[in-house]
C-alpha angles and dihedrals in degrees: 000000000000112000114215133189115203117209121186133128092229115079093205091055091050091049091049093049091049091051093050096046098044090055084076116083093218098049130074129179105225096183151339137230134187101210144016096270090053090047093057093045093049092045091056092045101041102029097214122192093222132023119203100207126189113226098217120044135142115267111002107018129210097257091053097050097037096092092054092048091049090050089063090063097255120133112239127215113186115216124200144160090214120076096206126153091218090062093046095051093045092048094051091046088051090058101258113152096196136045119183137167118238091241091063108134114258095247091050091050093054090044090052091054090052092046093050093043088055090057102260132118122251122192131174111264095247090050092050092051093051093047090052091051090049099049109026122095115195100195116147093256094049091044093055092045091050092050090050090052090050093050096094092062120101119239090258094047090051091049090054094044088054089054089051088053089054087060098253122147123224095267093053092045090051090052094047095047097036099239137112123277089238090059092049091049091050092051092048091049092050091048091050090051095046093048095040088233121160098211149350093275090060089051090051094050090049092054090046091050089051089054091232099139 
């Protein structure tokens, strides 16, 4: 069971997130907080696996408290209404392993919690695409090196990794390729292992470097 702490200054948002997450059999919301100070206190007290942390809150905001929450061993997913690069970069520097918009579909939200709990990164599709554009360099040498690194993947694994690079989550990939989410997850896990990649963003950058989109 994945233990989640929900942190947002709006009670209705917290209630909605709880409702979405607890619809999953493997996720339980162990507590809530309305600001950064409460988030840190509850994290120490409840020891959640994953903390959904709102970026903007009165008093101590999510970006400010994120490093301290991460230091407890919890995985942090930042939530925001505002798709701003400044927030993304600050969140990643603070140690967050997820960054999602509040309009993320319910199934994708639950999937993100599972992905992060398993030790992988999970970013909103638009965020993933911009990070790739920021960091990838598609020079001839890098392209050839990236393609060589991708060579061990099967045709199906490469197809799924390309979908990851387009910023799609497991549920969307499953829908597009007509397969189960469990199968997609298994392929992604094998690709991560074969490529010695730490998370989905690294997979996406590698595909972008290889000029395979």
